[in-house]
C-alpha positions in Angstrom: 13.1 -4.9 -15.3 14.5 -1.2 -14.4 11.6 -0.7 -11.3 13.6 -4.3 -9.6 15.5 -2.1 -7.9 16.3 -0.3 -4.9 19.0 1.9 -6.2 16.5 3.1 -9.1 14.5 5.9 -9.3 10.5 5.7 -9.5 9.5 8.1 -12.7 7.9 11.3 -12.0 4.3 12.9 -13.2 6.1 16.5 -14.1 2.6 18.5 -13.8 0.2 18.3 -10.8 -2.6 16.9 -11.3 -5.4 18.5 -9.1 -7.5 15.0 -10.5 -5.8 12.9 -7.5 -6.9 15.7 -5.7 -10.3 15.0 -6.4 -10.3 11.2 -6.2 -9.0 11.5 -2.6 -12.5 13.4 -2.3 -14.5 10.7 -3.6 -13.2 8.8 -0.1 -14.5 12.4 1.5 -17.7 12.4 0.9 -19.4 9.6 2.4 -18.4 11.9 5.7 -20.1 14.4 4.4 -22.4 15.2 7.1 -20.3 15.2 10.1 -17.5 17.2 8.0 -20.6 20.0 7.9 -21.2 19.3 11.3 -17.5 19.8 12.3 -17.1 23.2 10.4 -20.1 24.3 12.2 -18.3 23.9 15.1 -15.2 25.7 13.3 -16.6 28.7 11.7 -18.9 29.6 15.3 -16.3 29.5 17.0 -14.2 31.0 14.7 -16.4 34.0 13.9 -16.5 34.6 18.4 -13.2 34.4 18.5 -13.1 37.1 16.2 -15.5 39.1 17.6 -13.2 39.5 20.7 -11.3 42.5 19.3 -14.1 44.1 18.5 -15.8 44.0 22.0 -11.8 45.1 23.3 -12.1 48.3 21.6 -15.8 48.9 22.5 -14.4 48.7 26.2 -11.3 50.7 26.1 -12.9 53.4 23.6 -16.8 54.1 25.5 -17.3 51.9 28.3 -13.6 52.9 30.2 -13.9 56.4 29.2 -17.5 56.0 30.5 -16.2 54.6 33.4 -20.1 52.2 32.8 -19.3 49.4 35.0 -21.7 47.3 34.1 -20.9 47.5 30.8 -17.5 46.6 31.1 -18.8 43.5 33.6 -21.3 42.6 30.4 -18.5 42.4 28.2 -16.3 40.3 30.2 -18.4 37.8 31.3 -19.1 37.9 27.2 -15.8 37.3 26.5 -15.5 34.3 29.1 -18.9 32.8 27.4 -17.5 33.2 24.3 -13.7 31.7 25.0 -15.7 28.8 26.6 -18.2 28.1 23.8 -15.0 28.6 21.6 -13.0 25.7 23.8 -15.9 23.5 23.6 -16.1 23.7 19.8 -12.7 23.1 19.3 -12.4 19.7 21.5 -15.5 18.8 19.4 -13.7 19.5 16.0 -10.6 17.8 16.9 -12.8 14.7 18.0 -14.9 14.6 14.9 -11.9 15.1 12.2 -9.4 12.6 13.5 -12.1 9.9 13.9 -12.7 11.0 10.0 -9.8 11.4 8.7 -9.0 8.0 10.0 -12.1 6.5 8.9 -10.7 7.9 5.6 -7.5 6.5 5.7 -8.4 3.1 6.8 -10.5 2.7 3.5 -8.0 4.3 1.4 -5.4 1.4 2.4 -8.4 -1.5 2.3 -8.8 -0.2 -1.3 -4.8 -0.3 -1.7 -4.4 -3.5 -0.2 -7.5 -5.3 -1.6 -6.0 -4.5 -5.4 -2.4 -6.0 -4.3 -4.6 -8.8 -3.3 -5.5 -9.0 -7.3 -2.6 -8.3 -9.2 -0.6 -11.1 -10.4 2.4 -12.6 -9.6 4.4 -10.8 -13.2 3.7 -7.1 -10.4 5.2 -8.4 -8.2 8.3 -9.8 -10.0 8.7 -6.4 -11.5 9.2 -4.5 -8.3 11.1 -4.7 -5.2 8.6 -5.3 -2.3 9.3 -2.4 0.2 8.5 0.0 -2.4 5.2 -1.8 -2.6 5.1 -2.4 1.3 6.1 1.8 1.3 2.9 2.9 -0.3 0.5 0.8 1.8 2.4 2.1 5.4 4.1 5.7 5.3 2.5 7.1 2.0 -1.2 6.9 3.3 0.2 7.7 7.4 1.5 11.1 5.5 -2.3 11.5 4.6 -3.5 11.5 8.2 -2.6 15.3 8.7 -4.5 16.8 5.8 -7.6 14.4 6.1 -7.6 14.8 10.0 -7.5 19.1 10.1 -6.4 20.2 6.8 -8.9 20.5 4.8 -11.8 21.6 7.3 -8.9 24.1 8.9 -8.2 25.6 5.8 -11.8 26.3 4.4 -12.8 27.7 8.3 -9.6 29.7 7.8 -10.4 31.6 4.9 -13.8 32.1 6.4 -11.8 33.4 9.4 -10.0 35.4 7.0 -13.2 36.8 5.4 -14.5 37.7 9.3 -11.4 39.8 10.1 -11.3 41.3 6.6 -15.1 42.8 6.9 -13.6 44.0 11.4 -11.0 45.8 9.7 -13.0 47.6 6.8 -15.4 47.9 9.1 -12.7 50.4 11.6 -10.1 51.9 9.1 -10.1 51.5 5.4 -6.8 52.7 4.7 -5.2 50.9 7.4 -7.0 47.6 5.7 -5.3 48.5 2.5 -2.4 49.2 3.7 -2.2 45.5 5.4 -3.8 43.7 2.0 -0.5 45.0 0.1 1.3 42.8 1.2 -0.7 39.2 -0.6 0.4 39.9 -4.1 3.6 39.8 -2.8 3.0 36.7 -1.3 0.9 35.0 -4.0 3.9 36.2 -6.5 6.2 33.9 -4.4 4.2 31.0 -4.3 3.9 30.7 -7.6 7.5 31.0 -7.8 8.5 28.4 -5.5 5.3 25.9 -6.3 7.3 24.0 -9.1 10.8 23.1 -6.6 8.0 22.4 -4.3 6.5 19.8 -5.9 9.8 18.4 -7.4 11.5 18.1 -3.9 8.6 16.4 -2.2 8.7 13.7 -5.0 12.3 12.9 -4.8 11.7 12.8 -1.3 8.9 10.1 -2.1 11.3 8.1 -4.3 14.6 8.5 -2.0 12.6 6.6 1.0 10.8 4.0 -1.3 14.5 3.2 -2.3 15.0 3.3 1.2 12.4 0.8 2.4 13.4 -1.2 -0.4 16.7 -2.4 0.4 15.3 -2.7 4.2 13.6 -5.2 3.2 15.7 -6.8 0.7 18.1 -6.9 3.8 16.2 -8.1 6.2 15.0 -11.1 3.9 18.3 -12.0 2.8 20.4 -11.4 6.5 21.3 -15.3 6.1 22.6 -14.7 2.8 24.5 -11.3 4.1 25.9 -13.4 7.6 27.1 -16.5 5.5 29.1 -14.6 3.3 30.6 -11.8 5.4 28.7 -8.9 3.5 27.7 -6.8 6.8 29.9 -3.9 5.7 29.0 -4.0 2.7 25.7 -3.6 3.2 25.6 -0.9 5.8 27.5 1.0 3.1 25.0 0.9 0.7 22.7 1.6 3.6 24.3 4.4 4.6 24.8 5.7 1.0 20.9 5.1 0.6 19.9 6.7 4.1 22.5 10.0 3.2 20.2 10.2 -0.5 16.8 10.4 1.9 18.1 13.0 4.3 19.5 15.3 1.5 16.0 15.1 -0.4 14.1 15.1 2.9 16.1 18.4 4.2 15.8 19.9 0.3 12.0 19.3 0.8 12.0 20.2 4.0 13.7 23.9 2.6 11.5 25.1 0.1 8.3 23.9 2.1 9.8 26.2 5.1 10.5 29.1 3.0 6.8 30.3 3.3 6.8 31.0 6.6 9.5 33.0 7.1 8.4 34.9 3.6 4.7 35.2 5.1 6.9 36.7 8.7 8.4 39.1 6.5 5.6 40.6 4.8 3.3 40.7 7.9 6.2 42.3 9.6 6.8 44.8 7.2 3.0 45.6 6.7 2.2 46.3 10.6 5.1 48.3 11.1 3.0 50.9 8.0 -0.2 50.2 9.7 1.9 51.5 13.5 3.4 54.4 11.9 -0.4 55.2 10.2 -2.1 54.5 13.0 -0.2 56.1 15.3 -0.2 59.8 13.2 -3.9 59.1 12.8 -4.4 59.2 17.0 -2.0 62.3 17.2 -4.1 64.2 14.4 -7.5 62.9 16.3 -8.8 60.0 12.7 -9.1 57.7 15.0 -8.9 56.8 18.6 -6.5 54.4 20.5 -8.5 51.2 21.0 -9.1 51.0 17.3 -5.5 50.5 16.6 -5.4 48.2 19.5 -8.2 46.3 18.1 -7.1 46.3 14.5 -3.3 45.5 15.3 -4.6 42.5 16.7 -7.0 42.1 13.4 -3.5 42.1 11.9 -1.5 39.3 14.0 -5.1 37.1 13.1 -4.9 37.7 9.6 -1.8 36.5 8.5 -2.1 33.5 10.9 -4.9 31.6 8.7 -2.5 32.7 5.9 0.5 30.9 7.4 -1.9 27.8 7.6 -3.1 28.2 4.7 0.2 28.9 3.0 1.4 25.5 5.0 -1.9 23.7 4.3 -1.0 24.4 0.7 2.7 23.0 1.3 1.1 19.8 2.7 -1.4 19.0 -0.6 1.8 19.3 -3.0 3.5 16.6 -0.5 -0.2 14.6 -0.1 -0.2 14.8 -4.5 3.2 13.5 -4.3 2.1 10.6 -2.4 -1.4 10.1 -3.6 0.2 9.4 -7.3 1.8 6.5 -5.9 -0.7 5.2 -4.0 -3.7 5.7 -7.0 -0.9 4.4 -8.9 -0.9 1.2 -7.6 -4.7 0.8 -7.0 -5.1 1.5 -10.7 -2.6 -0.7 -11.6 -4.7 -3.4 -13.9 -5.2 -6.7 -13.1 -4.2 -8.7 -15.8 -5.8 -12.0 -14.5 -9.3 -11.4 -14.2 -13.1 -12.8 -14.5 -14.5 -12.0 -17.4 -17.9 -10.1 -17.3 -19.6 -13.4 -18.4 -17.9 -15.5 -16.1 -19.4 -18.9 -14.2 -18.7 -20.4 -11.5 -16.7 -23.5 -12.6 -18.2 -27.2 -11.4 -17.5 -29.5 -10.0 -14.0 -30.2 -11.0 -13.7 -33.7 -12.3 -9.6 -34.0 -13.7 -9.6 -33.5 -17.3 -7.0 -31.0 -18.6 -6.4 -30.1 -22.1 -3.8 -27.5 -23.5 -4.6 -26.2 -27.1 -1.8 -24.7 -29.2 -1.0 -22.7 -25.9 1.4 -19.8 -26.1 3.0 -18.1 -23.7 5.9 -15.3 -23.0 6.6 -13.5 -19.3 8.8 -10.5 -22.1 7.1 -9.7 -25.4 9.2 -11.6 -28.3 9.7 -13.9 -25.7 8.3 -17.3 -25.4 8.5 -19.5 -23.4 5.8 -21.7 -24.9 4.9 -21.9 -28.0 2.2 -23.8 -29.2 2.2 -26.4 -26.6 -0.7 -29.1 -26.7 -1.9 -32.1 -24.4 -4.1 -33.9 -22.8 -4.3 -35.5 -19.3 -7.8 -37.6 -18.4 -8.8 -37.5 -15.2 -6.7 -39.5 -12.4 -3.5 -39.4 -14.7 -0.3 -38.3 -12.4 1.8 -36.1 -14.9 5.3 -35.4 -14.4 7.4 -32.5 -16.0 11.2 -32.5 -16.6 13.2 -30.7 -18.5 16.0 -28.2 -18.0 15.8 -25.4 -16.4 14.0 -22.5 -17.6 12.2 -24.9 -20.0 8.6 -23.9 -18.9 7.9 -26.8 -16.3 6.4 -23.8 -13.4 4.7 -21.8 -16.1 2.4 -24.8 -17.6 1.5 -25.4 -14.2 1.2 -21.8 -13.3 -0.7 -21.5 -15.7 -3.3 -24.3 -15.4 -4.1 -22.7 -12.2 -4.4 -19.4 -14.1 -1.8 -17.3 -11.7 -0.9 -15.5 -15.9 -3.0 -14.9 -19.2 -1.7 -17.4 -21.9 -1.2 -15.4 -24.9 -3.2 -17.6 -27.3 -4.1 -20.4 -27.4 -6.8 -22.0 -24.8 -6.8 -24.4 -21.9 -9.5 -26.5 -20.7 -10.6 -28.4 -17.5 -13.1 -30.8 -18.5 -14.4 -29.0 -21.3 -14.5 -25.6 -19.9 -12.2 -22.9 -21.0 -11.0 -21.9 -17.6 -10.5 -18.8 -18.8 -14.5 -18.5 -19.1 -15.2 -19.2 -15.0 -14.3 -16.9 -12.3 -10.5 -17.5 -11.1 -12.3 -18.3 -7.1 -14.2 -21.0 -8.2 -11.3 -22.6 -10.3 -8.6 -22.1 -8.0 -10.7 -23.3 -4.7 -10.8 -26.7 -6.6 -7.2 -26.8 -6.6 -3.9 -27.8 -4.4 -1.1 -26.0 -5.0 2.8 -26.3 -3.5 5.0 -24.3 -4.8 8.7 -24.7 -4.5 9.2 -21.9 -2.5 7.5 -22.8 1.5 5.8 -19.8 2.2 5.1 -19.6 6.3 3.2 -17.3 7.7 3.6 -16.1 11.2 1.5 -18.5 13.8 0.6 -22.0 14.7 1.5 -24.7 12.9 -2.4 -25.5 12.9 -3.1 -22.2 11.8 -0.3 -22.5 8.8 -2.1 -25.9 8.0 -5.9 -24.8 8.2 -4.6 -22.1 5.6 -5.2 -24.1 2.5 -8.8 -25.0 4.8 -10.5 -22.2 6.9 -13.1 -24.8 7.7 -11.2 -28.1 8.5 -11.4 -29.6 11.8 -8.5 -30.0 14.8 -8.8 -34.2 13.3 -8.9 -33.5 9.9 -5.4 -31.0 10.2 -4.1 -33.6 12.0 -4.7 -36.5 9.1 -3.2 -34.5 6.5 -0.1 -34.0 8.6 0.4 -37.7 9.2 -0.1 -38.7 5.4 2.6 -36.3 4.4 4.5 -37.4 7.4 5.1 -33.9 9.5 3.0 -34.8 12.0 6.0 -37.2 13.9 8.1 -34.0 14.0 5.2 -31.2 14.7 4.4 -33.5 18.3 7.9 -33.1 18.8 8.1 -29.1 19.4 7.4 -27.8 22.9 3.2 -27.0 22.0 2.9 -29.5 18.7 0.3 -27.8 16.4 0.0 -25.1 18.7 3.7 -23.8 18.8 4.0 -20.4 17.2 5.9 -20.0 13.7 8.1 -17.0 13.1 7.2 -14.9 9.5 8.7 -17.6 6.6 9.1 -20.3 9.5 12.5 -19.3 9.8 12.5 -22.2 13.2 11.4 -24.7 11.0 14.3 -26.4 8.4 13.6 -26.4 4.7 12.7 -30.0 4.6 9.8 -29.1 7.5 9.0 -26.3 5.8 8.2 -28.1 2.8 5.8 -30.7 4.6 3.6 -28.2 6.4 2.8 -27.0 3.5 2.3 -30.1 1.6 -0.2 -30.7 5.2 -1.8 -27.2 3.6 -2.0 -28.4 -0.3 -3.4 -31.3 1.1 -6.4 -30.1 3.2 -8.2 -28.4 0.7 -9.1 -31.3 -0.8 -8.0 -30.5 -4.6 -9.5 -32.1 -7.2 -5.9 -31.1 -9.6 -2.7 -31.4 -7.1 0.1 -29.4 -8.5 3.6 -30.0 -6.8 6.2 -28.0 -8.0 9.0 -29.3 -6.5 7.3 -30.3 -3.4 10.2 -32.6 -1.8 13.5 -30.8 -3.1 13.9 -30.0 0.4 12.7 -33.8 2.1 15.3 -36.0 3.6 15.3 -39.6 1.3 14.2 -41.8 4.5 11.2 -38.6 4.8 10.2 -38.9 1.0 10.2 -43.0 1.1 7.6 -42.7 4.1 5.9 -39.6 2.2 5.6 -41.4 -0.8 3.2 -44.0 0.5 0.8 -41.5 1.7 1.0 -39.6 -1.7 0.2 -43.0 -3.7 -2.7 -42.9 -1.6 -3.8 -39.3 -2.0 -3.3 -39.2 -5.8 -6.0 -42.0 -6.2 -8.4 -40.4 -8.6 -7.0 -37.2 -8.5 -5.3 -35.6 -11.9 -2.0 -34.2 -10.1 0.8 -32.6 -12.1 4.6 -32.8 -10.6 7.6 -31.4 -10.8 10.6 -33.0 -9.4 14.2 -33.7 -10.5 14.0 -37.1 -7.6 13.8 -40.0 -10.1 11.7 -41.5 -7.1 9.1 -38.8 -7.6 8.2 -39.4 -10.8 9.0 -42.8 -12.0 5.3 -44.1 -11.2 3.4 -41.0 -12.8 1.0 -42.2 -15.7 2.6 -40.0 -18.2 6.5 -38.1 -18.3 6.7 -34.6 -20.2 10.4 -33.8 -21.4 10.0 -30.1 -21.5 12.6 -28.2 -23.6 12.3 -25.5 -26.5 9.0 -23.7 -25.6 6.8 -27.4 -26.2 7.0 -31.3 -25.3 10.2 -32.6 -26.3 9.1 -36.8 -25.9 6.8 -38.5 -23.2 5.4 -41.7 -21.9 6.0 -44.0 -19.0 9.5 -44.2 -16.9 10.0 -47.5 -19.3 9.1 -46.0 -22.7 11.1 -42.6 -22.5 14.5 -45.2 -21.3 13.8 -47.2 -24.3 13.7 -44.4 -26.7 17.0 -42.9 -25.0 16.9 -39.4 -25.5 16.8 -36.6 -23.8 14.8 -38.4 -20.9 17.3 -41.6 -20.8 20.2 -38.6 -21.2 18.2 -37.1 -18.1 18.0 -40.1 -15.7 21.4 -41.9 -16.8 23.6 -38.7 -15.9 
């Protein structure tokens, strides 16, 4: 449970996992043809760009001394054509790689969000929502550059490096060897700082995740913050988290940018030696001036791709720290899923049976123990009992939001573990205690329970739950825009809209978990009349503390200590003068 905090870092992978890059390559494979085309543009333009210093060398050492005007003009025109081709190729390459990169990002984000839709409630119970959001948005976005340009640029730079080395050897072997002698020093430096780079970027992603988690929590709890005058304390916490993120980012950047000065230092030193040896060779008549000019141009080009490759290496280390989090979420086991041989749930009639059901949220702490009961079609069952007794757990198990530890649950004699989740849940209407309202119109929010419902059906459902009158009093009626979480609506109004949403689904089994807790007494009386009509012929499970909501139930079950302490009608339980009686009279 420690992960469910904004100030607790997530665990880090100790070793560099190349498997993350292999998995990323699987997202690249569908775009192989476009990648190869972009690679062709880049390699051909790179080869022509590498030829240009050679053309200058020929011009300086041969055509200019010989006053070969035709040759000079020819090389000038050829250079211009090369430059035009290079510009066109770069433009086409950018267009292709940006589209490829964004297509891959889109697919990764789609897979990530699809997995989040499947994960059980327990996953969200143990993680701050801000830490989940940062993976879908920030971490995926941070992969954009490496996918759009990094991979192809690095491949191109590696080939460019080979082209350059080939031209350099063709000009002067000794000078080329002097230039190459700096590479072993650079490789040793990379090996030395690799672990530090990886660790600091992992820390940076952790601090970013923590900050995002606190921002999300603070926004959702802003009413409580202002009600209890916690603004200054919250700002202090935020500044501390923000400072930790700043320090982590600066430290990670420090190690990443350490590569560029090292490359510049090595290139400067080796270039100086090349100049000394080159000038000496010219004085001794060993080489011509054009060779040295062209060679120094190649030296500059030689270190540019090395610098780019070093930068790509830094980006890879950064990307892997994000990929670990992304693939960790995608790989999160879906605890509640369809069995391999799952069947479609037939049309539900409404018989429900629990057989020796045991369930726990945490190992060794059972919430329900060997629970058994039977409910007949059309019955209304009310669950009452102390907080934490397991009332909401029972209705959550009926919808199979969690898997039971042991035992079985049957609907119409069919084990719900043997049917597909979609076919089971689409025949149920569930209204939770937390009445969540989505951004959009009131009409859209009610229709969320049945996307094919007509406007007339939506209005009829709203009238049944007594929501129609207050909706029509709003500026645009059913087309009134409501903010995320329904901040414009009262708690009671949100519950009525959620009620209409559940009823619109026309469920065979209706589950109401504290559905009327925020509704005033007058509205509840009107709502009860509509509910009495709706509940006819449906199997219903109700959790409520109000007597008016439960006293007409066919059976009231008092849940305590992981089981049913007593059960019966309202009158029967009052006559027993047991726990239910104590609950009512007190």
